[in-house]
DRENDRENGU-996032 format. One record per residue (C-alpha): residue number from 1; residue in three letters; x, y, z. Coordinates in nm, 4 decimals, always signed. Example, Ala and Ser with C-alpha at 12.3 -4.5 7.8 and 13.67 -1.06 7.14 Angstrom:
BEGIN
{1,"ALA",{+1.2300,-0.4500,+0.7800}},
{2,"SER",{+1.3670,-0.1060,+0.7140}},
***
This chain:
BEGIN
{1,"MET",{-0.8802,-0.4677,+2.0545}},
{2,"LYS",{-0.9640,-0.5707,+1.6841}},
{3,"LYS",{-0.6987,-0.4365,+1.3834}},
{4,"LEU",{-0.8150,-0.3644,+1.0591}},
{5,"PHE",{-0.5031,-0.3303,+0.7451}},
{6,"LEU",{-0.6563,-0.2458,+0.4239}},
{7,"HIS",{-0.3853,-0.2746,+0.2075}},
{8,"ILE",{-0.4816,-0.0252,-0.1403}},
{9,"GLY",{-0.2051,-0.0697,-0.3676}},
{10,"VAL",{-0.1086,+0.1507,-0.6042}},
{11,"GLU",{-0.0996,-0.0843,-0.9466}},
{12,"LYS",{+0.2237,-0.2158,-0.9855}},
{13,"THR",{+0.3765,-0.2525,-0.7180}},
{14,"GLY",{+0.4251,-0.5787,-0.5793}},
{15,"THR",{+0.0177,-0.6719,-0.4776}},
{16,"THR",{-0.0008,-0.9957,-0.5786}},
{17,"SER",{+0.3568,-1.0804,-0.4943}},
{18,"ILE",{+0.2044,-1.0125,-0.1369}},
{19,"GLN",{-0.0917,-1.1438,-0.2631}},
{20,"THR",{+0.1029,-1.4652,-0.3442}},
{21,"TYR",{+0.2430,-1.4614,+0.0022}},
{22,"LEU",{-0.0585,-1.3963,+0.2516}},
{23,"ALA",{-0.3140,-1.6071,+0.0349}},
{24,"ARG",{-0.0373,-1.9049,+0.0670}},
{25,"ASN",{-0.0130,-1.8584,+0.4201}},
{26,"ARG",{-0.3321,-1.7582,+0.5286}},
{27,"ASP",{-0.3238,-2.0898,+0.8037}},
{28,"VAL",{+0.0532,-1.9815,+0.8695}},
{29,"LEU",{-0.1431,-1.5638,+0.9534}},
{30,"ARG",{-0.4331,-1.7362,+1.0768}},
{31,"ALA",{-0.2257,-1.9390,+1.3978}},
{32,"ARG",{-0.0461,-1.5719,+1.4256}},
{33,"GLY",{-0.3997,-1.3976,+1.5201}},
{34,"VAL",{-0.3850,-1.2709,+1.1725}},
{35,"LEU",{-0.6865,-1.3680,+0.9576}},
{36,"TYR",{-0.7040,-1.3311,+0.5566}},
{37,"PRO",{-1.0340,-1.3257,+0.4626}},
{38,"THR",{-1.1767,-1.4988,+0.1065}},
{39,"ALA",{-1.5189,-1.3951,+0.0905}},
{40,"PRO",{-1.3935,-1.0830,-0.1321}},
{41,"GLY",{-1.1849,-1.2803,-0.3121}},
{42,"ALA",{-0.9184,-1.5818,-0.2936}},
{43,"GLN",{-0.5734,-1.4234,-0.3157}},
{44,"ASN",{-0.7150,-1.0568,-0.4542}},
{45,"HIS",{-0.9790,-0.9202,-0.2594}},
{46,"ILE",{-1.1422,-0.7291,-0.6099}},
{47,"GLY",{-1.5091,-0.7775,-0.4709}},
{48,"LEU",{-1.4040,-0.4863,-0.2312}},
{49,"ALA",{-1.3414,-0.2471,-0.5328}},
{50,"VAL",{-1.6886,-0.4133,-0.5726}},
{51,"LEU",{-1.8360,-0.3548,-0.3048}},
{52,"ALA",{-1.7605,+0.0190,-0.2832}},
{53,"CYS",{-1.7372,+0.1133,-0.6162}},
{54,"ASN",{-2.0812,+0.2864,-0.7912}},
{55,"ARG",{-2.0259,+0.3619,-1.1463}},
{56,"ARG",{-2.0148,+0.0068,-1.3531}},
{57,"GLN",{-1.8423,+0.0912,-1.6058}},
{58,"ARG",{-1.4679,+0.1458,-1.3514}},
{59,"VAL",{-1.5332,-0.1949,-1.2366}},
{60,"GLN",{-1.7213,-0.3565,-1.5363}},
{61,"ASP",{-1.4544,-0.6342,-1.5923}},
{62,"LEU",{-1.3998,-0.7504,-1.1874}},
{63,"LEU",{-1.8213,-0.7873,-1.2489}},
{64,"ILE",{-1.8159,-1.0032,-1.5577}},
{65,"GLY",{-1.4920,-1.1866,-1.3725}},
{66,"LEU",{-1.7564,-1.2112,-1.0640}},
{67,"GLY",{-2.0607,-1.3421,-1.2528}},
{68,"ILE",{-2.2525,-1.0071,-1.1810}},
{69,"GLU",{-2.5275,-0.9124,-1.4842}},
{70,"SER",{-2.8172,-0.6655,-1.3316}},
{71,"ASP",{-2.7669,-0.4214,-1.0543}},
{72,"THR",{-2.9675,-0.6556,-0.8985}},
{73,"ASP",{-2.6908,-0.8840,-0.8591}},
{74,"TRP",{-2.4775,-0.6049,-0.8146}},
{75,"ASP",{-2.7154,-0.5323,-0.4497}},
{76,"ALA",{-2.7132,-0.8645,-0.3647}},
{77,"TYR",{-2.3380,-0.9225,-0.3789}},
{78,"ARG",{-2.2320,-0.6299,-0.1431}},
{79,"GLU",{-2.5231,-0.7162,+0.0724}},
{80,"ARG",{-2.4033,-1.1069,+0.1068}},
{81,"LEU",{-2.0246,-0.9909,+0.1251}},
{82,"CYS",{-2.0579,-0.7776,+0.3820}},
{83,"GLU",{-2.3055,-1.0612,+0.5954}},
{84,"GLN",{-1.9692,-1.2949,+0.4678}},
{85,"LEU",{-1.7434,-1.0154,+0.6235}},
{86,"GLN",{-1.8883,-0.9790,+0.9209}},
{87,"ALA",{-1.9443,-1.3717,+1.0078}},
{88,"SER",{-1.5592,-1.4138,+0.9195}},
{89,"SER",{-1.4849,-1.1542,+1.1669}},
{90,"ALA",{-1.6639,-1.2706,+1.4522}},
{91,"GLN",{-1.6459,-1.6309,+1.4398}},
{92,"ALA",{-1.2630,-1.5695,+1.4109}},
{93,"ASP",{-1.0157,-1.5855,+1.7615}},
{94,"VAL",{-0.7544,-1.2967,+1.5962}},
{95,"ASP",{-0.6516,-0.9622,+1.6637}},
{96,"LYS",{-0.5802,-0.8305,+1.3010}},
{97,"ILE",{-0.7556,-0.8781,+0.9906}},
{98,"VAL",{-0.5477,-0.8139,+0.6478}},
{99,"LEU",{-0.7422,-0.6501,+0.3078}},
{100,"SER",{-0.5879,-0.6588,-0.0113}},
{101,"ASN",{-0.6686,-0.5086,-0.3158}},
{102,"GLU",{-0.5619,-0.2746,-0.5839}},
{103,"HIS",{-0.7996,-0.1975,-0.7273}},
{104,"MET",{-0.9534,+0.0165,-0.4555}},
{105,"SER",{-0.6858,+0.3050,-0.5314}},
{106,"SER",{-0.7168,+0.3594,-0.8409}},
{107,"ARG",{-1.1290,+0.2406,-0.9620}},
{108,"LEU",{-1.2844,+0.4504,-0.5954}},
{109,"ILE",{-1.2073,+0.8181,-0.6672}},
{110,"GLU",{-1.5064,+0.9386,-0.5009}},
{111,"ALA",{-1.5524,+1.0383,-0.1268}},
{112,"GLY",{-1.8644,+0.8795,-0.1545}},
{113,"GLU",{-1.6875,+0.5547,-0.2914}},
{114,"LEU",{-1.4471,+0.5887,+0.0150}},
{115,"GLN",{-1.7540,+0.6613,+0.2745}},
{116,"ALA",{-1.9780,+0.2712,+0.1694}},
{117,"LEU",{-1.6137,+0.0992,+0.1711}},
{118,"ARG",{-1.5049,+0.2775,+0.5088}},
{119,"GLU",{-1.8806,+0.1838,+0.6779}},
{120,"ALA",{-1.8451,-0.1641,+0.5154}},
{121,"LEU",{-1.5475,-0.2515,+0.7189}},
{122,"LEU",{-1.6097,-0.0412,+1.0175}},
{123,"PRO",{-1.8337,-0.3676,+1.1881}},
{124,"LEU",{-1.5448,-0.5588,+1.1130}},
{125,"ALA",{-1.2727,-0.4278,+1.4099}},
{126,"ASP",{-1.1933,-0.1470,+1.6430}},
{127,"GLU",{-0.9594,+0.0596,+1.4138}},
{128,"ILE",{-0.8689,+0.0616,+1.0322}},
{129,"GLN",{-0.5261,+0.1038,+0.8896}},
{130,"VAL",{-0.4769,+0.2515,+0.5064}},
{131,"ILE",{-0.1149,+0.1004,+0.3492}},
{132,"LEU",{-0.0526,+0.2551,-0.0102}},
{133,"TYR",{+0.2931,+0.1850,-0.1480}},
{134,"ALA",{+0.4221,+0.4603,-0.3362}},
{135,"ARG",{+0.6308,+0.3726,-0.7250}},
{136,"ARG",{+0.8473,+0.6568,-0.9529}},
{137,"GLN",{+0.5709,+0.7470,-1.1827}},
{138,"ASP",{+0.8059,+0.6509,-1.4486}},
{139,"GLU",{+0.8762,+0.3179,-1.4083}},
{140,"VAL",{+0.5129,+0.2444,-1.2587}},
{141,"ILE",{+0.3584,+0.3808,-1.5646}},
{142,"LEU",{+0.5456,+0.1993,-1.8016}},
{143,"SER",{+0.5034,-0.1268,-1.6110}},
{144,"ASP",{+0.1306,-0.0158,-1.6426}},
{145,"TYR",{+0.1645,+0.0421,-1.9890}},
{146,"SER",{+0.2924,-0.3196,-2.0177}},
{147,"THR",{-0.0359,-0.4978,-1.8361}},
{148,"GLN",{-0.1606,-0.3157,-2.0456}},
{149,"VAL",{-0.0179,-0.4975,-2.3908}},
{150,"ARG",{-0.0721,-0.7779,-2.2078}},
{151,"SER",{-0.3924,-0.7653,-2.2243}},
{152,"GLY",{-0.4485,-0.6354,-2.5976}},
{153,"VAL",{-0.3387,-0.2953,-2.6991}},
{154,"CYS",{-0.2542,-0.2223,-2.9351}},
{155,"GLU",{-0.0951,+0.1309,-2.9317}},
{156,"PRO",{+0.2967,+0.2489,-2.8833}},
{157,"PHE",{+0.3467,+0.3480,-2.5358}},
{158,"ARG",{+0.2604,+0.7393,-2.4412}},
{159,"TYR",{+0.1395,+0.9374,-2.1105}},
{160,"LEU",{-0.2161,+0.9972,-2.1206}},
{161,"PRO",{-0.3790,+1.2141,-1.8976}},
{162,"TYR",{-0.5549,+1.0019,-1.6984}},
{163,"TYR",{-0.2287,+0.8856,-1.5219}},
{164,"ARG",{-0.1838,+1.2977,-1.3228}},
{165,"ARG",{-0.4924,+1.1103,-1.1311}},
{166,"LYS",{-0.4031,+0.7907,-1.1196}},
{167,"TYR",{-0.0024,+0.7772,-0.9676}},
{168,"SER",{-0.0835,+1.1293,-0.7877}},
{169,"TYR",{+0.0094,+1.0163,-0.4703}},
{170,"TYR",{-0.0490,+1.3255,-0.2350}},
{171,"GLU",{-0.4517,+1.3897,-0.3644}},
{172,"LEU",{-0.4781,+0.9547,-0.3459}},
{173,"ALA",{-0.3352,+0.9695,-0.0341}},
{174,"LYS",{-0.4888,+1.3196,+0.0948}},
{175,"LEU",{-0.8384,+1.1783,-0.0108}},
{176,"TRP",{-0.8206,+0.8916,+0.1867}},
{177,"ALA",{-0.6993,+1.0936,+0.4491}},
{178,"GLY",{-1.0683,+1.2863,+0.4447}},
{179,"VAL",{-1.2429,+0.9896,+0.4410}},
{180,"PHE",{-1.0699,+0.7587,+0.6675}},
{181,"GLY",{-0.8178,+0.9504,+0.8805}},
{182,"GLU",{-0.5115,+1.1321,+0.8720}},
{183,"SER",{-0.3396,+0.9245,+1.1687}},
{184,"ALA",{-0.5159,+0.5970,+0.8870}},
{185,"MET",{-0.2812,+0.6061,+0.6264}},
{186,"HIS",{+0.0002,+0.4246,+0.6221}},
{187,"CYS",{+0.2257,+0.5199,+0.2900}},
{188,"ARG",{+0.5333,+0.3471,+0.2169}},
{189,"VAL",{+0.8080,+0.4305,-0.0829}},
{190,"PHE",{+0.7978,+0.0835,-0.3289}},
{191,"ASP",{+1.2275,+0.0455,-0.3612}},
{192,"PRO",{+1.4622,-0.1998,-0.2154}},
{193,"GLN",{+1.6588,+0.0136,-0.0883}},
{194,"HIS",{+1.3077,+0.1781,+0.2022}},
{195,"PHE",{+1.1791,-0.1958,+0.1523}},
{196,"VAL",{+1.2480,-0.4000,+0.5718}},
{197,"GLU",{+1.5674,-0.5910,+0.5082}},
{198,"GLY",{+1.5538,-0.4740,+0.1279}},
{199,"ASN",{+1.2679,-0.7525,+0.0789}},
{200,"LEU",{+0.8882,-0.6276,-0.0758}},
{201,"LEU",{+0.7647,-0.8864,+0.1850}},
{202,"THR",{+0.8977,-0.8558,+0.4993}},
{203,"ASP",{+0.8343,-0.4828,+0.3948}},
{204,"PHE",{+0.4914,-0.5389,+0.3759}},
{205,"MET",{+0.4630,-0.7946,+0.7266}},
{206,"ALA",{+0.6093,-0.5011,+0.9358}},
{207,"ALA",{+0.3567,-0.2867,+0.7774}},
{208,"ILE",{+0.1317,-0.5376,+0.9334}},
{209,"GLU",{+0.3296,-0.6026,+1.2458}},
{210,"VAL",{+0.3421,-0.8863,+1.2171}},
{211,"PRO",{+0.7120,-1.0595,+1.1464}},
{212,"ALA",{+0.8071,-1.2706,+0.9244}},
{213,"ASP",{+0.9891,-1.5968,+1.0325}},
{214,"GLY",{+1.0988,-1.9617,+0.8982}},
{215,"SER",{+0.7368,-2.0515,+0.9517}},
{216,"PHE",{+0.6164,-1.8921,+0.6367}},
{217,"ILE",{+0.6638,-2.0046,+0.2691}},
{218,"SER",{+0.8503,-1.8245,+0.0971}},
{219,"GLY",{+0.7104,-1.5918,-0.1493}},
{220,"SER",{+0.8500,-1.4910,-0.5386}},
{221,"ARG",{+0.7965,-1.2222,-0.7338}},
{222,"GLU",{+0.3994,-1.2572,-0.9847}},
{223,"ASN",{+0.3357,-1.1227,-1.2513}},
{224,"GLU",{+0.7034,-0.8992,-1.3607}},
{225,"SER",{+0.6977,-0.6864,-1.6153}},
{226,"LEU",{+0.7932,-0.8253,-1.9801}},
{227,"SER",{+1.1034,-0.7639,-2.1261}},
{228,"ALA",{+1.1492,-0.4273,-2.4041}},
{229,"ARG",{+1.2125,-0.7337,-2.6870}},
{230,"ALA",{+0.8538,-0.8717,-2.6044}},
{231,"LEU",{+0.6768,-0.6399,-2.5095}},
{232,"GLU",{+0.6919,-0.5162,-2.8425}},
{233,"TYR",{+0.6287,-0.8055,-3.0147}},
{234,"LEU",{+0.3181,-0.8710,-2.8481}},
{235,"ARG",{+0.2464,-0.5039,-2.8855}},
{236,"MET",{+0.2575,-0.5961,-3.2776}},
{237,"LEU",{+0.0784,-0.9757,-3.2515}},
{238,"ASN",{-0.1964,-0.7544,-3.1140}},
{239,"GLN",{-0.2748,-0.5569,-3.3756}},
{240,"HIS",{-0.3855,-0.9570,-3.5168}},
{241,"LEU",{-0.5033,-1.1663,-3.2266}},
{242,"PRO",{-0.6887,-0.8971,-3.0304}},
{243,"ALA",{-0.7910,-0.9647,-2.6933}},
{244,"VAL",{-1.1505,-0.9492,-2.7462}},
{245,"VAL",{-1.3655,-1.0256,-3.0346}},
{246,"ASP",{-1.7229,-0.8652,-3.0608}},
{247,"GLY",{-1.6920,-0.8962,-2.6707}},
{248,"ARG",{-1.6205,-1.1716,-2.5648}},
{249,"ALA",{-1.2277,-1.2855,-2.4706}},
{250,"ASN",{-1.0884,-1.4232,-2.8702}},
{251,"VAL",{-1.0387,-1.7470,-2.7430}},
{252,"GLU",{-0.7972,-1.7710,-3.0848}},
{253,"ARG",{-0.5005,-1.5931,-2.8640}},
{254,"GLY",{-0.4819,-1.8272,-2.5962}},
{255,"PRO",{-0.2446,-1.7660,-2.3480}},
{256,"LEU",{-0.0088,-1.6155,-2.5829}},
{257,"ALA",{+0.0097,-1.3136,-2.3156}},
{258,"HIS",{+0.1802,-1.5701,-2.0803}},
{259,"ALA",{+0.3757,-1.7274,-2.3506}},
{260,"VAL",{+0.5264,-1.4092,-2.4911}},
{261,"SER",{+0.6020,-1.3324,-2.1324}},
{262,"ARG",{+0.8852,-1.5852,-2.1282}},
{263,"ILE",{+1.1225,-1.4545,-2.3874}},
{264,"PRO",{+1.3721,-1.3340,-2.2315}},
{265,"GLY",{+1.5523,-1.0082,-2.2459}},
{266,"GLU",{+1.6726,-0.6747,-2.1444}},
{267,"ARG",{+1.3832,-0.5219,-1.9597}},
{268,"ALA",{+1.2605,-0.2544,-2.0639}},
{269,"ARG",{+1.2926,+0.1037,-1.9573}},
{270,"LEU",{+1.2325,+0.4938,-2.1156}},
{271,"ASP",{+1.4354,+0.7547,-2.2058}},
{272,"GLY",{+1.6246,+0.9644,-1.9089}},
{273,"MET",{+1.4134,+1.2421,-2.1551}},
{274,"THR",{+1.1079,+1.0618,-2.1527}},
{275,"ALA",{+1.1507,+1.0072,-1.7852}},
{276,"ALA",{+1.2949,+1.3264,-1.6519}},
{277,"GLY",{+0.9910,+1.4960,-1.8469}},
{278,"ILE",{+0.7426,+1.2529,-1.5852}},
{279,"LEU",{+0.8773,+1.2751,-1.2546}},
{280,"SER",{+0.8425,+1.7067,-1.3283}},
{281,"LEU",{+0.4392,+1.6397,-1.4172}},
{282,"PHE",{+0.4813,+1.5379,-1.0207}},
{283,"ALA",{+0.6831,+1.6804,-0.9141}},
{284,"ASP",{+0.4738,+1.9242,-0.6845}},
{285,"SER",{+0.2477,+1.6214,-0.5526}},
{286,"ASN",{+0.5085,+1.3863,-0.4506}},
{287,"ALA",{+0.6342,+1.6723,-0.2360}},
{288,"ARG",{+0.3132,+1.7307,-0.0827}},
{289,"PHE",{+0.2989,+1.3360,-0.0378}},
{290,"ALA",{+0.6759,+1.3280,+0.1167}},
{291,"HIS",{+0.5663,+1.6269,+0.3608}},
{292,"ASN",{+0.1986,+1.4867,+0.4851}},
{293,"TYR",{+0.2881,+1.1496,+0.4381}},
{294,"LEU",{+0.6186,+1.0077,+0.4557}},
{295,"HIS",{+0.7082,+1.1655,+0.8516}},
{296,"GLY",{+0.8207,+1.5036,+0.7065}},
{297,"SER",{+1.0708,+1.3355,+0.4985}},
{298,"ALA",{+1.2559,+1.4633,+0.1258}},
{299,"ASP",{+1.0767,+1.3307,-0.2156}},
{300,"PRO",{+1.2205,+0.9729,-0.2877}},
{301,"PHE",{+1.1406,+1.0125,-0.5903}},
{302,"SER",{+1.2803,+1.3884,-0.6869}},
{303,"ALA",{+1.6249,+1.2576,-0.8227}},
{304,"CYS",{+1.6627,+1.3506,-1.1958}},
{305,"PRO",{+1.6677,+1.0658,-1.4706}},
{306,"ASP",{+1.9985,+1.0212,-1.5893}},
{307,"PRO",{+1.8886,+1.2037,-1.9685}},
{308,"THR",{+2.2135,+1.0133,-2.1197}},
{309,"VAL",{+1.9840,+0.7070,-2.0634}},
{310,"ARG",{+1.8670,+0.5435,-2.4012}},
{311,"GLY",{+1.5074,+0.3689,-2.4615}},
{312,"ASN",{+1.4352,+0.0419,-2.5243}},
{313,"LEU",{+1.1279,+0.0467,-2.6754}},
{314,"ALA",{+1.1574,+0.1064,-3.0559}},
{315,"ALA",{+1.0469,-0.1002,-3.2916}},
{316,"LEU",{+1.1794,-0.4418,-3.3483}},
{317,"SER",{+1.3512,-0.5684,-3.7403}},
{318,"ALA",{+1.1877,-0.8446,-3.9156}},
{319,"ALA",{+1.5024,-1.1068,-3.8107}},
{320,"ASP",{+1.3733,-0.9051,-3.4664}},
{321,"SER",{+1.0303,-1.0714,-3.5535}},
{322,"VAL",{+1.1060,-1.4093,-3.7174}},
{323,"GLU",{+1.3958,-1.5158,-3.4485}},
{324,"LEU",{+1.1213,-1.4594,-3.1513}},
{325,"SER",{+0.8519,-1.6028,-3.3550}},
{326,"ALA",{+1.1320,-1.9522,-3.3998}},
{327,"TRP",{+1.1766,-1.8505,-2.9702}},
{328,"LEU",{+0.8104,-1.8366,-2.9036}},
{329,"TRP",{+0.7864,-2.1970,-3.1658}},
{330,"ARG",{+1.0441,-2.3759,-2.9748}},
{331,"ALA",{+0.9244,-2.3251,-2.6112}},
{332,"SER",{+0.5538,-2.4328,-2.7123}},
{333,"SER",{+0.7268,-2.7465,-2.8081}},
{334,"GLN",{+0.9289,-2.7892,-2.5286}},
{335,"TRP",{+0.6059,-2.7284,-2.3122}},
{336,"ARG",{+0.3342,-2.9498,-2.5056}},
{337,"ALA",{+0.6006,-3.2440,-2.5107}},
{338,"ALA",{+0.6594,-3.1696,-2.1298}},
{339,"GLY",{+0.2708,-3.1981,-2.0570}},
***
């Protein structure tokens, strides 16, 4: 009996770290009877979101990355990917398949899209388990904002209406359960206190029923959020060096976001009142999610943030900006000297 584990995120729950770990250990996993395919992506299986989505605007960036320009190209890609997945599953002597892409949880928002995904995956295995990690919304939304700034956003942090849909875990799990079945949902909490042995990668390996031992190449944290000062510094730089110019990537920007991400400093945080306000918007959804998809446990996100905690997303002074520019200049000189 072959089982397929479909890891759908959500975004900002260590998905890059998990995918990097799986890709690095592809051969070790194969020896354990686990297939981590390359057809939908060498590391992140973005092809799965492209396969099932029926609205171009929701996956336009992914289509561009895959070189898909026309609807004809898109249809051909879908057909080719399904064939490749079926071939790799049939040829591999394994009893487990793991697929991982966080865009599935954020961009596939219609039941029809999930049905299309399910129909494409059914030939691969006898059983499909959906793995979803949930994280406190105040933390995940701030981390999401950090990613947006990396991508060129210039606006200061604010709560956006689309967050309500994107991070309402009960509604998300219910949507997927409606297509894949309630028993297929395998929901976990993104918090070291809830991880097996306090480690995300160990926890994920437990989720896919593969013991992690010394034969696996160790993993590392990937795609970490910007520090508070780096976040504000890059946001201001984005106003002068936009990520996109005339519909194309701005070559003048170069590896700016990567360089700024190395600026050390205190981790970005919201003030306690803002964090509490965000969590209050999700209180009902979180309680339903815990009851229905976390084995009836208490809501793990119900603890109210300390209202006295001060946020650190304040604007930089001129002196701070000059200091960070000098840090970047020195660091870039060292990087160039090192080759």
